[in-house]
N, CA and C atoms as an extended XYZ file, in Angstrom:
585
Properties=species:S:1:pos:R:3:atomname:S:1:resname:S:1:resid:I:1 pbc="F F F"
N        45.806        2.559      -19.715 N   UNK     1
C        44.221        2.635      -19.044 CA  UNK     1
C        44.497        4.046      -19.145 C   UNK     1
N        42.847        5.117      -19.956 N   UNK     2
C        43.497        6.078      -19.532 CA  UNK     2
C        42.544        6.161      -17.705 C   UNK     2
N        42.322        7.561      -17.640 N   UNK     3
C        41.421        8.334      -16.145 CA  UNK     3
C        40.466        7.368      -16.571 C   UNK     3
N        40.361        8.167      -17.845 N   UNK     4
C        38.572        7.839      -17.762 CA  UNK     4
C        37.764        6.601      -17.654 C   UNK     4
N        38.134        5.544      -18.368 N   UNK     5
C        38.399        4.781      -18.259 CA  UNK     5
C        39.149        3.975      -17.122 C   UNK     5
N        40.082        4.306      -16.237 N   UNK     6
C        39.809        3.846      -14.562 CA  UNK     6
C        38.868        3.939      -14.170 C   UNK     6
N        37.875        5.543      -14.387 N   UNK     7
C        36.762        5.791      -13.621 CA  UNK     7
C        35.673        5.026      -13.752 C   UNK     7
N        36.026        5.102      -14.968 N   UNK     8
C        34.690        3.699      -15.523 CA  UNK     8
C        34.864        2.913      -14.769 C   UNK     8
N        35.412        1.907      -14.962 N   UNK     9
C        36.064        0.847      -14.268 CA  UNK     9
C        35.304        0.340      -13.338 C   UNK     9
N        36.085        1.632      -12.375 N   UNK    10
C        35.704        1.560      -11.144 CA  UNK    10
C        34.405        2.071      -10.627 C   UNK    10
N        33.816        2.514      -11.353 N   UNK    11
C        32.633        3.005      -11.463 CA  UNK    11
C        31.629        1.690      -11.618 C   UNK    11
N        31.862        0.884      -12.552 N   UNK    12
C        31.604       -0.106      -12.947 CA  UNK    12
C        30.773       -1.336      -11.814 C   UNK    12
N        32.293       -1.516      -10.930 N   UNK    13
C        33.130       -2.245       -9.923 CA  UNK    13
C        32.038       -2.229       -9.070 C   UNK    13
N        32.178       -0.673       -8.853 N   UNK    14
C        31.782       -0.083       -7.621 CA  UNK    14
C        30.125       -0.571       -7.694 C   UNK    14
N        29.567       -0.063       -8.494 N   UNK    15
C        28.054       -0.581       -8.500 CA  UNK    15
C        27.561       -1.875       -8.471 C   UNK    15
N        28.549       -2.401       -8.688 N   UNK    16
C        27.672       -4.591       -9.354 CA  UNK    16
C        28.185       -4.851       -7.561 C   UNK    16
N        29.178       -4.258       -6.777 N   UNK    17
C        29.730       -4.939       -5.338 CA  UNK    17
C        28.098       -4.034       -4.536 C   UNK    17
N        27.364       -2.379       -5.505 N   UNK    18
C        26.154       -2.107       -4.104 CA  UNK    18
C        25.086       -3.354       -5.055 C   UNK    18
N        25.222       -3.915       -5.893 N   UNK    19
C        23.495       -4.298       -6.711 CA  UNK    19
C        23.790       -5.473       -5.336 C   UNK    19
N        25.029       -6.319       -5.769 N   UNK    20
C        24.982       -7.455       -5.000 CA  UNK    20
C        24.961       -7.033       -3.241 C   UNK    20
N        25.283       -6.426       -2.865 N   UNK    21
C        25.162       -5.900       -1.173 CA  UNK    21
C        23.304       -5.591       -1.396 C   UNK    21
N        22.968       -5.631       -1.558 N   UNK    22
C        20.915       -4.888       -1.487 CA  UNK    22
C        20.452       -6.257       -1.507 C   UNK    22
N        20.888       -7.313       -2.916 N   UNK    23
C        20.781       -8.078       -3.752 CA  UNK    23
C        20.446       -9.017       -1.968 C   UNK    23
N        21.602       -9.072       -1.492 N   UNK    24
C        22.467      -10.068       -0.351 CA  UNK    24
C        22.284       -9.136        1.098 C   UNK    24
N        21.893       -8.371        1.053 N   UNK    25
C        22.086       -7.753        2.263 CA  UNK    25
C        21.468       -7.420        3.658 C   UNK    25
N        20.458       -7.421        3.609 N   UNK    26
C        20.188       -8.093        4.237 CA  UNK    26
C        18.749      -10.121        4.647 C   UNK    26
N        18.778      -10.435        5.677 N   UNK    27
C        17.788      -11.648        5.715 CA  UNK    27
C        17.060      -11.857        6.043 C   UNK    27
N        16.633      -10.360        6.769 N   UNK    28
C        14.963      -10.363        6.330 CA  UNK    28
C        13.655      -10.930        5.528 C   UNK    28
N        12.703      -10.832        6.320 N   UNK    29
C        11.849      -11.078        4.598 CA  UNK    29
C        11.605       -9.801        4.569 C   UNK    29
N        10.452      -10.069        2.541 N   UNK    30
C        10.664       -8.864        2.068 CA  UNK    30
C         9.273       -9.148        2.004 C   UNK    30
N         8.401       -8.033        1.950 N   UNK    31
C         6.633       -7.925        2.004 CA  UNK    31
C         6.545       -7.877       -0.141 C   UNK    31
N         5.656       -8.585        0.232 N   UNK    32
C         4.932       -9.910       -1.685 CA  UNK    32
C         3.337       -9.099       -1.636 C   UNK    32
N         2.556       -8.966       -2.490 N   UNK    33
C         1.463       -9.353       -2.598 CA  UNK    33
C         1.207      -10.351       -3.376 C   UNK    33
N         1.140      -11.541       -3.636 N   UNK    34
C         0.447      -12.948       -4.839 CA  UNK    34
C        -0.879      -12.139       -5.721 C   UNK    34
N        -0.189      -12.216       -7.602 N   UNK    35
C        -1.471      -12.027       -7.647 CA  UNK    35
C        -1.695      -10.114       -7.049 C   UNK    35
N        -1.225       -9.703       -7.106 N   UNK    36
C        -1.329       -8.021       -7.015 CA  UNK    36
C        -0.679       -6.843       -8.699 C   UNK    36
N        -2.655       -6.204       -9.258 N   UNK    37
C        -2.565       -7.201      -10.570 CA  UNK    37
C        -2.836       -4.951      -10.401 C   UNK    37
N        -2.729       -3.897      -11.811 N   UNK    38
C        -3.134       -2.711      -11.426 CA  UNK    38
C        -4.861       -2.426      -11.505 C   UNK    38
N        -5.065       -1.998      -10.604 N   UNK    39
C        -6.326       -1.446      -10.321 CA  UNK    39
C        -6.592        0.002      -10.062 C   UNK    39
N        -8.018        0.466      -11.041 N   UNK    40
C        -8.340        1.817      -10.666 CA  UNK    40
C        -9.397        2.070      -10.210 C   UNK    40
N        -9.937        2.627       -8.083 N   UNK    41
C       -10.912        1.883       -8.144 CA  UNK    41
C       -11.588        3.837       -7.976 C   UNK    41
N       -13.206        3.913       -8.339 N   UNK    42
C       -14.001        5.025       -8.363 CA  UNK    42
C       -14.407        5.332       -7.047 C   UNK    42
N       -14.237        6.268       -6.603 N   UNK    43
C       -16.135        6.323       -5.867 CA  UNK    43
C       -16.376        7.507       -6.011 C   UNK    43
N       -18.332        7.636       -6.101 N   UNK    44
C       -18.459        8.748       -6.538 CA  UNK    44
C       -19.048        9.749       -4.436 C   UNK    44
N       -19.641       11.048       -5.156 N   UNK    45
C       -20.067       11.103       -3.412 CA  UNK    45
C       -19.433       12.085       -2.707 C   UNK    45
N       -18.488       11.803       -2.915 N   UNK    46
C       -17.129       11.591       -1.373 CA  UNK    46
C       -16.481       12.833       -1.650 C   UNK    46
N       -17.151       14.531       -0.996 N   UNK    47
C       -16.900       16.367       -1.474 CA  UNK    47
C       -15.673       16.018        0.059 C   UNK    47
N       -15.081       17.313       -0.222 N   UNK    48
C       -13.866       18.226        0.479 CA  UNK    48
C       -14.073       18.022        1.757 C   UNK    48
N       -13.463       17.292        2.841 N   UNK    49
C       -13.531       17.527        3.902 CA  UNK    49
C       -13.979       15.924        4.785 C   UNK    49
N       -14.532       14.939        3.762 N   UNK    50
C       -14.747       13.970        3.382 CA  UNK    50
C       -13.482       12.863        3.799 C   UNK    50
N       -14.524       12.103        4.486 N   UNK    51
C       -12.542       11.121        5.217 CA  UNK    51
C       -13.192        9.137        4.927 C   UNK    51
N       -12.340        8.818        4.487 N   UNK    52
C       -12.427        8.073        3.555 CA  UNK    52
C       -11.291        6.853        3.511 C   UNK    52
N       -11.612        4.906        3.693 N   UNK    53
C       -10.559        4.105        3.831 CA  UNK    53
C       -10.434        3.908        2.545 C   UNK    53
N        -8.914        3.431        1.772 N   UNK    54
C        -9.164        2.231        0.995 CA  UNK    54
C        -8.319        1.635        0.924 C   UNK    54
N        -8.465        0.354        1.002 N   UNK    55
C        -7.880       -1.079        1.323 CA  UNK    55
C        -7.877       -1.464       -0.118 C   UNK    55
N        -7.923       -3.005        0.771 N   UNK    56
C        -7.573       -4.137       -0.596 CA  UNK    56
C        -6.487       -4.729       -1.164 C   UNK    56
N        -5.162       -3.500       -0.132 N   UNK    57
C        -3.923       -4.170        0.089 CA  UNK    57
C        -3.292       -5.261        0.055 C   UNK    57
N        -3.302       -6.034        0.320 N   UNK    58
C        -2.699       -7.125        0.382 CA  UNK    58
C        -1.497       -7.808       -0.169 C   UNK    58
N        -0.863       -7.720        1.651 N   UNK    59
C         0.152       -8.289        2.088 CA  UNK    59
C         0.562       -9.125        2.320 C   UNK    59
N         1.946       -9.764        2.638 N   UNK    60
C         2.599      -11.117        3.186 CA  UNK    60
C         4.326      -11.400        2.861 C   UNK    60
N         4.681      -12.084        3.377 N   UNK    61
C         6.664      -12.324        3.143 CA  UNK    61
C         6.468      -12.985        2.298 C   UNK    61
N         7.749      -13.452        2.037 N   UNK    62
C         8.527      -14.369        1.005 CA  UNK    62
C         8.925      -15.597        1.803 C   UNK    62
N         9.013      -15.049        3.308 N   UNK    63
C         9.805      -16.279        3.699 CA  UNK    63
C         9.722      -16.240        5.341 C   UNK    63
N         9.226      -16.608        6.250 N   UNK    64
C         9.065      -16.517        7.997 CA  UNK    64
C         9.665      -15.391        8.114 C   UNK    64
N         9.277      -14.596        9.936 N   UNK    65
C         9.951      -13.341        9.588 CA  UNK    65
C         9.001      -12.444        9.989 C   UNK    65
N         9.535      -11.167        9.942 N   UNK    66
C         8.503      -10.312       10.428 CA  UNK    66
C         9.254       -9.104       10.021 C   UNK    66
N         8.564       -7.975       10.016 N   UNK    67
C         8.497       -6.730        8.936 CA  UNK    67
C         7.997       -5.339        9.499 C   UNK    67
N         8.032       -4.730       10.229 N   UNK    68
C         8.130       -3.166       10.394 CA  UNK    68
C         7.159       -1.822        9.553 C   UNK    68
N         5.707       -1.854        9.207 N   UNK    69
C         5.732       -1.070        8.425 CA  UNK    69
C         5.836        1.022        9.671 C   UNK    69
N         7.164        1.287        8.214 N   UNK    70
C         7.316        2.806        9.056 CA  UNK    70
C         6.224        3.738        8.174 C   UNK    70
N         5.727        4.274        6.998 N   UNK    71
C         4.904        4.884        6.411 CA  UNK    71
C         4.454        4.187        5.150 C   UNK    71
N         2.458        4.996        5.101 N   UNK    72
C         2.203        4.479        3.392 CA  UNK    72
C         1.975        5.228        3.024 C   UNK    72
N         2.619        6.199        1.936 N   UNK    73
C         1.939        7.441        1.648 CA  UNK    73
C         1.796        6.613       -0.127 C   UNK    73
N         0.556        8.253       -0.893 N   UNK    74
C         0.166        7.769       -2.008 CA  UNK    74
C         1.116        8.537       -3.167 C   UNK    74
N         1.331        8.236       -4.590 N   UNK    75
C         1.786        8.558       -5.349 CA  UNK    75
C         0.485        9.161       -6.167 C   UNK    75
N         1.796       10.563       -7.119 N   UNK    76
C         0.708       11.555       -7.405 CA  UNK    76
C        -0.383       11.570       -6.549 C   UNK    76
N        -0.885       12.120       -5.341 N   UNK    77
C        -1.611       12.911       -5.059 CA  UNK    77
C        -1.786       13.759       -6.061 C   UNK    77
N        -2.875       13.454       -6.050 N   UNK    78
C        -3.756       15.130       -6.307 CA  UNK    78
C        -5.556       15.400       -5.130 C   UNK    78
N        -4.592       16.328       -4.436 N   UNK    79
C        -6.078       16.673       -4.374 CA  UNK    79
C        -6.919       15.704       -2.497 C   UNK    79
N        -5.928       14.748       -1.589 N   UNK    80
C        -5.696       14.458       -0.351 CA  UNK    80
C        -4.837       14.695        0.362 C   UNK    80
N        -5.113       13.664        1.959 N   UNK    81
C        -4.317       13.612        2.255 CA  UNK    81
C        -4.080       12.222        3.332 C   UNK    81
N        -3.206       11.612        3.545 N   UNK    82
C        -2.977       10.977        4.994 CA  UNK    82
C        -3.701       11.013        5.475 C   UNK    82
N        -4.113       10.743        6.653 N   UNK    83
C        -4.766       10.572        7.979 CA  UNK    83
C        -4.254        9.704        8.826 C   UNK    83
N        -3.711        9.056        8.698 N   UNK    84
C        -3.945        6.854        9.206 CA  UNK    84
C        -3.664        6.348        8.298 C   UNK    84
N        -3.288        4.604        9.353 N   UNK    85
C        -3.101        3.839        8.121 CA  UNK    85
C        -3.134        2.989        9.155 C   UNK    85
N        -3.967        1.585        8.828 N   UNK    86
C        -4.144        0.208        9.731 CA  UNK    86
C        -3.914       -1.218        8.692 C   UNK    86
N        -3.641       -2.379       10.015 N   UNK    87
C        -3.352       -3.480        9.649 CA  UNK    87
C        -5.251       -4.102        9.792 C   UNK    87
N        -5.257       -5.529        9.121 N   UNK    88
C        -5.902       -6.623       10.044 CA  UNK    88
C        -6.117       -7.617        9.287 C   UNK    88
N        -6.055       -8.694        9.917 N   UNK    89
C        -6.451      -10.285        9.361 CA  UNK    89
C        -6.849       -9.976        7.551 C   UNK    89
N        -5.951      -10.851        6.631 N   UNK    90
C        -6.267      -10.943        5.635 CA  UNK    90
C        -8.251      -11.606        5.738 C   UNK    90
N        -9.032      -10.791        5.280 N   UNK    91
C       -10.769      -11.680        5.694 CA  UNK    91
C       -10.563      -13.104        5.074 C   UNK    91
N       -10.460      -13.443        4.576 N   UNK    92
C       -10.821      -14.934        3.214 CA  UNK    92
C        -9.428      -15.445        4.157 C   UNK    92
N        -8.697      -15.528        4.922 N   UNK    93
C        -7.168      -16.189        5.503 CA  UNK    93
C        -7.613      -17.627        5.796 C   UNK    93
N        -8.338      -18.660        5.572 N   UNK    94
C        -8.045      -19.670        6.020 CA  UNK    94
C        -7.917      -20.387        7.935 C   UNK    94
N        -8.280      -20.036        8.097 N   UNK    95
C        -7.433      -20.400       10.194 CA  UNK    95
C        -7.210      -19.015       10.547 C   UNK    95
N        -7.214      -17.833        9.758 N   UNK    96
C        -7.046      -16.919       10.294 CA  UNK    96
C        -7.145      -16.249       11.743 C   UNK    96
N        -5.843      -14.982       12.407 N   UNK    97
C        -6.677      -14.535       12.933 CA  UNK    97
C        -7.944      -13.689       13.061 C   UNK    97
N        -8.933      -13.570       14.492 N   UNK    98
C        -9.471      -12.999       14.058 CA  UNK    98
C        -9.172      -11.329       13.789 C   UNK    98
N       -10.086      -10.171       13.282 N   UNK    99
C       -10.146       -9.502       12.609 CA  UNK    99
C       -10.254       -8.367       14.403 C   UNK    99
N       -10.545       -7.377       14.584 N   UNK   100
C       -11.438       -6.675       15.137 CA  UNK   100
C       -12.642       -6.310       14.605 C   UNK   100
N       -13.389       -6.013       15.172 N   UNK   101
C       -14.961       -5.930       15.212 CA  UNK   101
C       -15.072       -4.622       13.717 C   UNK   101
N       -16.597       -5.302       13.236 N   UNK   102
C       -15.774       -3.931       11.800 CA  UNK   102
C       -17.108       -3.560       11.944 C   UNK   102
N       -17.200       -2.797       13.159 N   UNK   103
C       -19.197       -1.753       13.500 CA  UNK   103
C       -19.324       -2.062       11.744 C   UNK   103
N       -18.956       -1.855       10.895 N   UNK   104
C       -19.465       -1.038        9.476 CA  UNK   104
C       -19.972       -1.874        8.567 C   UNK   104
N       -19.797       -2.792        9.925 N   UNK   105
C       -20.334       -4.148        8.501 CA  UNK   105
C       -19.650       -4.947        7.126 C   UNK   105
N       -19.015       -4.146        6.600 N   UNK   106
C       -18.689       -4.615        5.266 CA  UNK   106
C       -18.085       -5.667        5.471 C   UNK   106
N       -18.019       -6.918        4.217 N   UNK   107
C       -17.844       -8.090        4.579 CA  UNK   107
C       -15.971       -8.049        3.792 C   UNK   107
N       -15.709       -8.573        3.364 N   UNK   108
C       -13.968       -9.867        2.091 CA  UNK   108
C       -13.265       -8.086        2.561 C   UNK   108
N       -12.118       -7.977        1.457 N   UNK   109
C       -11.583       -6.323        1.947 CA  UNK   109
C       -12.532       -5.447        0.832 C   UNK   109
N       -12.052       -4.669        1.619 N   UNK   110
C       -12.912       -3.603        2.009 CA  UNK   110
C       -12.127       -2.334        0.273 C   UNK   110
N       -12.408       -1.307       -0.586 N   UNK   111
C       -12.051       -1.117       -1.693 CA  UNK   111
C       -11.900        0.290       -0.780 C   UNK   111
N       -12.535        1.040       -1.235 N   UNK   112
C       -13.159        2.704       -0.845 CA  UNK   112
C       -14.291        2.846       -0.070 C   UNK   112
N       -14.107        2.696        1.150 N   UNK   113
C       -15.587        3.237        2.091 CA  UNK   113
C       -15.080        4.156        2.777 C   UNK   113
N       -16.100        5.056        3.344 N   UNK   114
C       -16.806        5.977        3.734 CA  UNK   114
C       -17.379        5.700        5.196 C   UNK   114
N       -16.115        5.436        5.692 N   UNK   115
C       -15.365        5.353        6.864 CA  UNK   115
C       -13.778        4.819        7.228 C   UNK   115
N       -13.457        5.381        8.770 N   UNK   116
C       -12.848        5.273        9.283 CA  UNK   116
C       -12.024        3.817       10.268 C   UNK   116
N       -10.744        3.939       10.198 N   UNK   117
C       -10.246        2.801        9.770 CA  UNK   117
C       -11.039        2.371       10.855 C   UNK   117
N       -10.300        2.235       12.077 N   UNK   118
C       -11.152        1.446       12.949 CA  UNK   118
C       -12.724        1.068       12.873 C   UNK   118
N       -13.980        1.942       12.652 N   UNK   119
C       -15.201        1.681       11.964 CA  UNK   119
C       -15.140       -0.405       11.157 C   UNK   119
N       -14.298       -0.272       10.182 N   UNK   120
C       -13.204       -1.494        9.697 CA  UNK   120
C       -12.591       -2.149       10.335 C   UNK   120
N       -12.643       -2.568       11.113 N   UNK   121
C       -11.647       -3.345       12.357 CA  UNK   121
C       -10.032       -3.375       12.112 C   UNK   121
N        -9.676       -2.034       11.649 N   UNK   122
C        -8.060       -1.570       11.068 CA  UNK   122
C        -7.901       -1.377       12.287 C   UNK   122
N        -6.717       -2.282       12.346 N   UNK   123
C        -6.059       -2.154       13.604 CA  UNK   123
C        -4.965       -0.464       13.450 C   UNK   123
N        -3.874        0.200       14.700 N   UNK   124
C        -2.334        0.721       13.578 CA  UNK   124
C        -1.745       -0.448       14.438 C   UNK   124
N        -1.806       -1.447       14.305 N   UNK   125
C        -0.123       -2.012       13.918 CA  UNK   125
C         0.453       -1.838       13.019 C   UNK   125
N         1.711       -2.829       13.506 N   UNK   126
C         3.481       -1.774       12.347 CA  UNK   126
C         3.747       -3.332       12.157 C   UNK   126
N         3.247       -4.044       12.687 N   UNK   127
C         4.279       -5.434       12.580 CA  UNK   127
C         2.957       -6.152       11.333 C   UNK   127
N         4.013       -6.839        9.732 N   UNK   128
C         3.486       -8.521        8.989 CA  UNK   128
C         4.274       -9.481       10.134 C   UNK   128
N         3.747      -10.717       10.427 N   UNK   129
C         4.321      -11.866       10.640 CA  UNK   129
C         4.605      -13.463       10.247 C   UNK   129
N         3.743      -13.104        8.649 N   UNK   130
C         3.465      -14.097        8.322 CA  UNK   130
C         3.699      -14.318        6.445 C   UNK   130
N         4.205      -15.582        6.322 N   UNK   131
C         4.792      -16.367        5.258 CA  UNK   131
C         3.426      -16.449        4.405 C   UNK   131
N         3.804      -15.426        3.122 N   UNK   132
C         2.603      -16.001        1.449 CA  UNK   132
C         2.056      -17.473        1.980 C   UNK   132
N         1.035      -17.910        1.565 N   UNK   133
C         0.706      -19.026        2.272 CA  UNK   133
C        -0.097      -19.378        0.683 C   UNK   133
N        -0.833      -20.984        0.747 N   UNK   134
C        -2.428      -21.447       -0.081 CA  UNK   134
C        -4.076      -20.932        0.475 C   UNK   134
N        -3.593      -20.626        1.860 N   UNK   135
C        -4.866      -20.745        2.580 CA  UNK   135
C        -5.524      -19.295        2.374 C   UNK   135
N        -4.615      -17.504        1.776 N   UNK   136
C        -4.812      -16.403        2.328 CA  UNK   136
C        -4.573      -16.172        3.451 C   UNK   136
N        -3.282      -16.571        4.110 N   UNK   137
C        -2.480      -16.114        4.698 CA  UNK   137
C        -1.732      -15.017        4.470 C   UNK   137
N        -2.289      -13.611        5.484 N   UNK   138
C        -1.882      -12.116        5.280 CA  UNK   138
C        -2.256      -11.218        6.477 C   UNK   138
N        -1.899       -9.880        5.528 N   UNK   139
C        -3.065       -9.489        5.975 CA  UNK   139
C        -3.480       -8.130        5.242 C   UNK   139
N        -4.823       -7.213        5.337 N   UNK   140
C        -4.799       -6.112        4.528 CA  UNK   140
C        -4.231       -4.908        4.970 C   UNK   140
N        -3.954       -3.758        4.086 N   UNK   141
C        -2.934       -2.925        4.556 CA  UNK   141
C        -4.284       -1.575        4.232 C   UNK   141
N        -5.087       -0.734        5.356 N   UNK   142
C        -5.127        0.153        4.188 CA  UNK   142
C        -5.123        1.692        5.222 C   UNK   142
N        -5.439        2.710        4.087 N   UNK   143
C        -5.393        3.850        4.437 CA  UNK   143
C        -5.968        4.742        4.287 C   UNK   143
N        -6.482        5.647        5.294 N   UNK   144
C        -7.342        6.696        5.893 CA  UNK   144
C        -6.718        7.604        5.494 C   UNK   144
N        -7.509        8.594        4.034 N   UNK   145
C        -7.367        9.409        3.820 CA  UNK   145
C        -8.658       10.613        3.934 C   UNK   145
N        -8.519       12.427        3.340 N   UNK   146
C        -9.259       12.906        3.721 CA  UNK   146
C        -8.935       14.047        2.664 C   UNK   146
N       -10.215       14.561        2.060 N   UNK   147
C       -10.298       14.770        0.042 CA  UNK   147
C       -10.412       16.402        0.897 C   UNK   147
N        -9.416       16.835       -0.155 N   UNK   148
C        -8.665       18.339        0.576 CA  UNK   148
C        -9.632       19.514       -0.575 C   UNK   148
N       -10.288       18.909       -1.853 N   UNK   149
C       -10.023       20.323       -2.333 CA  UNK   149
C       -11.988       19.074       -2.958 C   UNK   149
N       -12.153       20.935       -3.153 N   UNK   150
C       -13.509       20.851       -3.859 CA  UNK   150
C       -13.399       20.079       -4.861 C   UNK   150
N       -12.387       20.371       -6.243 N   UNK   151
C       -12.078       18.925       -7.517 CA  UNK   151
C       -12.615       17.523       -6.968 C   UNK   151
N       -11.820       16.773       -8.018 N   UNK   152
C       -11.866       15.272       -7.890 CA  UNK   152
C       -10.241       15.502       -7.174 C   UNK   152
N       -10.303       14.742       -7.050 N   UNK   153
C        -9.257       13.877       -5.725 CA  UNK   153
C        -8.788       12.745       -6.220 C   UNK   153
N        -7.599       11.682       -5.650 N   UNK   154
C        -7.022       10.538       -6.954 CA  UNK   154
C        -5.807        9.913       -6.283 C   UNK   154
N        -5.022        9.086       -6.560 N   UNK   155
C        -3.688        8.680       -6.279 CA  UNK   155
C        -3.730        7.891       -7.406 C   UNK   155
N        -2.172        7.614       -7.719 N   UNK   156
C        -1.925        6.429       -8.961 CA  UNK   156
C        -1.177        5.545       -8.119 C   UNK   156
N        -1.272        5.068       -7.004 N   UNK   157
C        -0.736        4.556       -6.174 CA  UNK   157
C        -0.083        4.386       -5.214 C   UNK   157
N         0.235        3.152       -4.035 N   UNK   158
C         0.399        3.657       -2.689 CA  UNK   158
C         1.837        3.572       -2.694 C   UNK   158
N         2.735        3.875       -1.438 N   UNK   159
C         3.817        3.623       -1.269 CA  UNK   159
C         4.364        3.143        0.053 C   UNK   159
N         4.815        2.043        0.387 N   UNK   160
C         4.712        0.738        2.213 CA  UNK   160
C         6.627        1.494        2.103 C   UNK   160
N         6.853        2.122        2.698 N   UNK   161
C         7.679        1.703        3.830 CA  UNK   161
C         8.103        0.586        4.532 C   UNK   161
N         9.328       -0.422        4.535 N   UNK   162
C         9.271       -0.928        6.071 CA  UNK   162
C        10.496       -1.035        6.158 C   UNK   162
N        10.709       -1.513        7.546 N   UNK   163
C        12.016       -2.552        7.881 CA  UNK   163
C        12.682       -3.758        8.061 C   UNK   163
N        13.191       -4.060        7.707 N   UNK   164
C        13.385       -5.700        7.987 CA  UNK   164
C        14.585       -5.806        8.422 C   UNK   164
N        15.395       -6.815        8.674 N   UNK   165
C        16.095       -6.526        9.807 CA  UNK   165
C        16.566       -5.582       10.279 C   UNK   165
N        17.845       -4.947        9.837 N   UNK   166
C        18.375       -3.341        9.963 CA  UNK   166
C        18.926       -2.779        8.872 C   UNK   166
N        17.378       -2.983        7.477 N   UNK   167
C        17.213       -2.545        6.851 CA  UNK   167
C        16.409       -1.673        6.144 C   UNK   167
N        15.876       -1.304        5.574 N   UNK   168
C        15.105        0.373        5.499 CA  UNK   168
C        14.531       -0.581        4.091 C   UNK   168
N        13.347       -0.350        3.265 N   UNK   169
C        12.971       -1.651        1.514 CA  UNK   169
C        11.132       -0.472        1.961 C   UNK   169
N        10.898       -0.484        0.424 N   UNK   170
C        10.017        0.216       -0.024 CA  UNK   170
C         9.297       -1.224       -0.599 C   UNK   170
N         7.747       -1.129       -0.656 N   UNK   171
C         6.555       -1.557       -2.124 CA  UNK   171
C         5.602       -1.028       -2.689 C   UNK   171
N         5.269       -0.990       -3.162 N   UNK   172
C         4.393       -0.517       -4.156 CA  UNK   172
C         3.426       -1.297       -4.833 C   UNK   172
N         2.075       -0.186       -4.260 N   UNK   173
C         0.717       -1.223       -4.310 CA  UNK   173
C         0.135       -0.528       -5.433 C   UNK   173
N         0.137       -1.331       -6.743 N   UNK   174
C        -0.691       -0.045       -7.723 CA  UNK   174
C        -1.970        0.224       -7.859 C   UNK   174
N        -2.422        0.425       -6.946 N   UNK   175
C        -3.835        1.104       -6.622 CA  UNK   175
C        -4.328        1.990       -6.513 C   UNK   175
N        -4.614        2.279       -7.775 N   UNK   176
C        -5.402        3.530       -8.160 CA  UNK   176
C        -6.510        3.903       -7.246 C   UNK   176
N        -6.351        5.233       -7.492 N   UNK   177
C        -8.316        5.801       -6.689 CA  UNK   177
C        -8.139        7.269       -7.181 C   UNK   177
N        -9.821        6.890       -7.455 N   UNK   178
C       -10.435        7.940       -7.332 CA  UNK   178
C       -11.601        8.371       -6.879 C   UNK   178
N       -11.381        9.842       -6.401 N   UNK   179
C       -12.201        9.791       -5.671 CA  UNK   179
C       -13.298       11.336       -6.068 C   UNK   179
N       -14.803       10.988       -6.826 N   UNK   180
C       -15.710       12.046       -6.865 CA  UNK   180
C       -16.288       12.183       -6.408 C   UNK   180
N       -16.264       13.837       -7.074 N   UNK   181
C       -17.816       14.662       -6.442 CA  UNK   181
C       -19.367       14.281       -6.713 C   UNK   181
N       -18.700       13.913       -8.548 N   UNK   182
C       -20.172       13.433       -8.874 CA  UNK   182
C       -21.095       12.374       -8.524 C   UNK   182
N       -22.873       12.267       -9.022 N   UNK   183
C       -23.049       10.390       -8.504 CA  UNK   183
C       -22.614        9.467       -9.081 C   UNK   183
N       -22.132        9.280       -9.643 N   UNK   184
C       -20.924        7.995      -10.439 CA  UNK   184
C       -20.016        7.903      -10.538 C   UNK   184
N       -19.271        7.764      -10.360 N   UNK   185
C       -17.647        7.661      -10.581 CA  UNK   185
C       -17.045        7.284      -12.065 C   UNK   185
N       -17.553        7.060      -12.652 N   UNK   186
C       -16.947        7.117      -14.526 CA  UNK   186
C       -17.632        8.122      -15.678 C   UNK   186
N       -18.656        9.314      -14.205 N   UNK   187
C       -18.621       11.117      -15.047 CA  UNK   187
C       -17.134       11.402      -15.677 C   UNK   187
N       -17.511       12.576      -16.771 N   UNK   188
C       -16.928       12.994      -17.167 CA  UNK   188
C       -15.425       13.449      -16.917 C   UNK   188
N       -15.815       14.710      -14.978 N   UNK   189
C       -15.382       15.177      -15.032 CA  UNK   189
C       -14.316       14.537      -14.158 C   UNK   189
N       -15.102       12.821      -14.015 N   UNK   190
C       -14.353       12.387      -12.411 CA  UNK   190
C       -12.860       11.433      -13.730 C   UNK   190
N       -13.844       10.857      -14.938 N   UNK   191
C       -11.931       10.492      -15.803 CA  UNK   191
C       -11.325       11.819      -16.447 C   UNK   191
N       -12.253       13.013      -15.853 N   UNK   192
C       -10.384       13.646      -16.506 CA  UNK   192
C        -9.046       13.828      -15.171 C   UNK   192
N        -9.751       13.392      -14.572 N   UNK   193
C        -9.112       13.142      -13.249 CA  UNK   193
C        -8.087       11.710      -14.042 C   UNK   193
N        -7.132       12.108      -14.319 N   UNK   194
C        -5.010       11.334      -14.412 CA  UNK   194
C        -4.618       10.854      -13.155 C   UNK   194
N        -4.416        9.680      -13.152 N   UNK   195
C        -3.908        9.460      -11.838 CA  UNK   195
C        -3.228        8.142      -12.172 C   UNK   195
């Protein structure tokens, strides 16, 4: 066997061992989002310096246990910065725990709201501890952002970094968002923003 072949075989074996360890390396639950589809939300009349909350990211676990969220970050962000994130029980969870008061009065899961997390009933909790079920069991995750540009802003999705057992994992929500200056979110300028 040549040196090149030995290195290739060793690399393949190490790669397979690493892949097997990642699959069975944790006994902890993993974050999931049943029925998550790629969605783009557009919101009009959002200007530089405005704060908005982006929600409708539903999460639950594949099996009993708990995870701890470390961060929620935008993917391909343009003209915005994350200023906070939070959780609340899914508003459609039948028999679920009550949410914190929602002074903004927005019912159901939110898409993009011109309000802070606290006005929408999101807490700074970091733990998701419920297995997915048939009654809406789970949490709505939301991100509070500030628009930092006079132009159009947005992101193509959101990545949650969390700990399960002694392992750090990532989970992506394919929720694209456009924050538009114009009176309507389907304007030419806003449609031109590629997220």
